[in-house]
C-alpha positions, 0 to 999 in steps of 0.5 A: 463542545469540548474537543480533544486537540489531537483531533481537534488539529485534525483536517478533512485531508488527514481523514482522507489519506488515514482511510484510504491507508486503512481500505485501500491497504486492507484491501490488497492483504486480505484478497491478495496477500493474506491467501499468498502469505497463508499458503504459499506452497500452492500459490508457487504452482500458480502464480505468473512469472512475467519476467523470468524471474523464477516463481519463488523469487516472484512469489516473495516480491509480490508478498513483498508488495503486497503484505509488506508494504500494506502494513507501513503504509497503515501505520503510516511509514515510510508512505510513499516507498511503500506504494513503489512496491504495490503501483508497480505489481499493479502495474506488472498484474496490468500490463504484462500477466493480464493484457487481455483485460478490459476495464471490467476485468480489471476495476479491481487493480483498477481502482486500487492503482487509483488509491495508492496513486492517490496516497503517493501524491498525499503520503500519509497525512499527518495520523501517522506513526511516521509523522511521529517518528520522522528525522523531520518531526525529530529534529524540530521538536529539539530546536531551543 
C-alpha cells in the first residue's frame, strides 16, 4: 500500500484536533456567528448586554468571538489564542446571561465549551496553516 508522505506522518491526535477545529467552528459559525453577522441590525435589539458595554459593542465582540475566531481556528492560525474569546463568550453566556439554564437547557454551550477547551489544551495539531507559518517552523527550515 502506497501512502502519501504528508498523510502518513499525521497521528490520530492530529486528525482528532482537525476534526474538533472544523466541527466546533462550523457549529459555532452556523448557529451563532453568521446569524448575528448577517442580521446585525435586528440582532442589536436581541443581544444581552451583561456588562453594560452597549448593544453595538457587545454584538461586535460576540461576532468577533463567533465569526473571526472560528475562522482562525479552522485554518489553524493562532488556534490557542483564538479559543480564548470563544471560551469567554461561552462562560459569560452560561454564568451571567443564562444562569437559570439547567444542564439540559445549556447543553449546546457546554459541548462547545468542551470542544474549545480541548483545542486550548491541544492546540491546532500538525494539520494547520499555523504550523507551516509559525516563527519556529520558519526558523527551523532556515537552519544550515
